[in-house]
NUGUMAR-424826 format. One line per field, with one value per residue (C-alpha): residue number from 1; x, y, z. Coordinates in nm, 2 decimals, decimal comma, padded with zeros to 4 digits. Example, Ala and Ser with C-alpha at 12.3 -4.5 7.8 and 13.67 -1.06 7.14 Angstrom:
BEGIN
timar = 1  2
u = 01,23  01,37
v = -00,45  -00,11
w = 00,78  00,71
//
This chain:
BEGIN
timar = 1  2  3  4  5  6  7  8  9  10  11  12  13  14  15  16  17  18  19  20  21  22  23  24  25  26  27  28  29  30  31  32  33  34  35  36  37  38  39  40  41  42  43  44  45  46  47  48  49  50  51  52  53  54  55  56  57  58  59  60  61  62  63  64  65  66  67  68  69  70  71  72  73  74  75  76  77  78  79  80  81  82  83  84  85  86  87  88  89  90  91  92  93  94  95  96  97  98  99  100  101  102  103  104  105  106  107  108  109  110  111  112  113  114  115  116  117  118  119  120  121  122  123  124  125  126  127  128  129  130  131  132  133  134  135  136  137  138  139  140  141  142  143  144  145  146  147  148  149  150  151  152  153  154  155  156  157  158
u = 00,47  00,62  00,29  00,25  00,59  00,55  00,20  00,34  00,64  00,45  00,16  00,40  00,58  00,24  00,12  00,45  00,45  00,08  00,15  00,45  00,27  -00,02  00,23  00,42  00,11  -00,05  00,28  00,28  -00,08  -00,07  00,28  00,51  00,34  00,01  00,16  00,29  00,12  00,22  00,55  00,59  00,72  00,40  00,19  -00,16  -00,48  -00,57  -00,24  -00,28  -00,64  -00,56  -00,26  -00,46  -00,73  -00,48  -00,27  -00,57  -00,67  -00,31  -00,31  -00,65  -00,50  -00,18  -00,39  -00,60  -00,28  -00,13  -00,45  -00,47  -00,13  -00,11  -00,46  -00,48  -00,63  -00,34  -00,10  -00,30  -00,32  00,07  00,12  -00,13  00,08  00,40  00,24  00,12  00,46  00,65  00,40  00,40  00,78  00,78  00,54  00,75  01,05  00,86  00,75  01,11  01,21  01,22  00,94  01,02  01,14  00,95  00,99  01,12  01,06  01,00  01,07  01,28  01,24  01,57  01,44  01,12  01,32  01,55  01,28  00,94  00,75  00,42  00,13  00,13  -00,25  -00,15  00,15  -00,06  -00,35  -00,13  -00,03  -00,38  -00,55  -00,27  -00,31  -00,68  -00,67  -00,44  -00,67  -00,98  -00,81  -00,69  -01,04  -01,20  -01,05  -01,28  -01,17  -01,12  -01,29  -01,21  -01,22  -01,41  -01,08  -01,04  -01,04  -01,21  -01,53  -01,80  -01,66  -01,92  -01,86  -01,68
v = -01,30  -01,49  -01,49  -01,12  -01,04  -01,27  -01,14  -00,79  -00,89  -01,12  -00,87  -00,58  -00,79  -00,90  -00,53  -00,41  -00,66  -00,58  -00,21  -00,22  -00,46  -00,20  00,07  -00,12  -00,27  00,08  00,24  -00,05  00,00  00,38  00,40  00,67  00,94  00,84  00,83  01,19  01,51  01,66  01,85  01,77  01,53  01,54  01,23  01,23  01,21  00,89  00,74  00,87  00,74  00,40  00,36  00,48  00,22  -00,06  00,04  00,05  -00,29  -00,42  -00,26  -00,44  -00,78  -00,73  -00,64  -00,96  -01,16  -01,00  -01,07  -01,44  -01,50  -01,30  -01,38  -01,04  -00,71  -00,55  -00,67  -00,51  -00,19  -00,21  -00,27  00,03  00,26  00,15  00,21  00,56  00,66  00,54  00,70  01,03  01,02  00,96  01,26  01,49  01,39  01,43  01,79  01,88  01,79  02,08  02,11  01,91  02,11  02,12  01,80  01,83  01,51  01,16  01,07  00,77  00,59  00,74  01,09  01,01  00,88  01,19  01,46  01,30  01,46  01,34  01,58  01,65  01,54  01,21  01,15  01,20  01,01  00,70  00,71  00,76  00,52  00,26  00,27  00,25  -00,03  -00,23  -00,17  -00,28  -00,60  -00,70  -00,63  -00,86  -01,17  -01,32  -01,39  -01,76  -01,93  -02,26  -02,56  -02,87  -03,05  -02,82  -03,04  -02,77  -02,77  -02,98  -03,02  -02,78  -02,59  -02,77
w = 01,92  01,62  01,45  01,49  01,36  01,07  00,99  00,98  00,76  00,51  00,49  00,41  00,15  -00,02  00,00  -00,15  -00,44  -00,53  -00,52  -00,74  -00,98  -01,01  -01,08  -01,33  -01,51  -01,52  -01,67  -01,94  -02,03  -02,04  -02,16  -02,05  -02,26  -02,10  -01,77  -01,78  -01,86  -02,20  -02,19  -01,82  -01,56  -01,35  -01,36  -01,51  -01,30  -01,48  -01,37  -01,01  -00,97  -01,11  -00,88  -00,58  -00,63  -00,71  -00,41  -00,18  -00,30  -00,24  00,11  00,19  00,07  00,26  00,58  00,52  00,50  00,81  01,00  00,89  00,98  01,31  01,42  01,59  01,47  01,67  01,41  01,13  01,33  01,36  01,00  00,93  01,15  00,97  00,63  00,75  00,89  00,58  00,34  00,53  00,54  00,16  00,10  00,29  00,10  -00,23  -00,12  -00,06  -00,42  -00,67  -00,91  -01,23  -01,53  -01,86  -02,07  -02,42  -02,63  -02,51  -02,16  -02,04  -01,71  -01,60  -01,67  -01,47  -01,18  -01,18  -01,24  -01,16  -00,87  -00,73  -00,67  -00,30  -00,28  -00,43  -00,20  00,11  -00,03  -00,09  00,28  00,42  00,19  00,24  00,61  00,59  00,35  00,57  00,88  00,67  00,54  00,90  01,04  00,79  00,95  01,19  01,54  01,58  01,88  02,05  01,81  01,90  01,97  02,28  02,59  02,78  02,57  02,70  03,05  03,20  03,52  03,81
//
């Protein structure tokens, strides 16, 4: 039971760190003006696609780590459900935000956090691809059979 819980927690942390790194690196490479559409607080499709690809990759790695630690696909499934529920909750919260105002001049990170809103398709895609990625990663772990040090191997039937 401890391995399952540890796998879920560590897998989630790994996934979170990789997703945030993807987000941050993409913002640094594109810059704030390349991240946002001109005169708007909506993110560009380039930014959205890069973040989806990086986030899905991070989810696969997080699921793989979860599966390696827990040694059970069920732990990966549990983590995938957690990611899906949190992602859908985030998407619903994002939809309830008012549409961002027009942007005049250069944006700051504070402006983006205050006025930014993700496109609905992007918010739900993150949730779905994150959960799918975690499950794929956890499923990549091969089930371990008995080792050669197992005293039951080689005894035959009695």
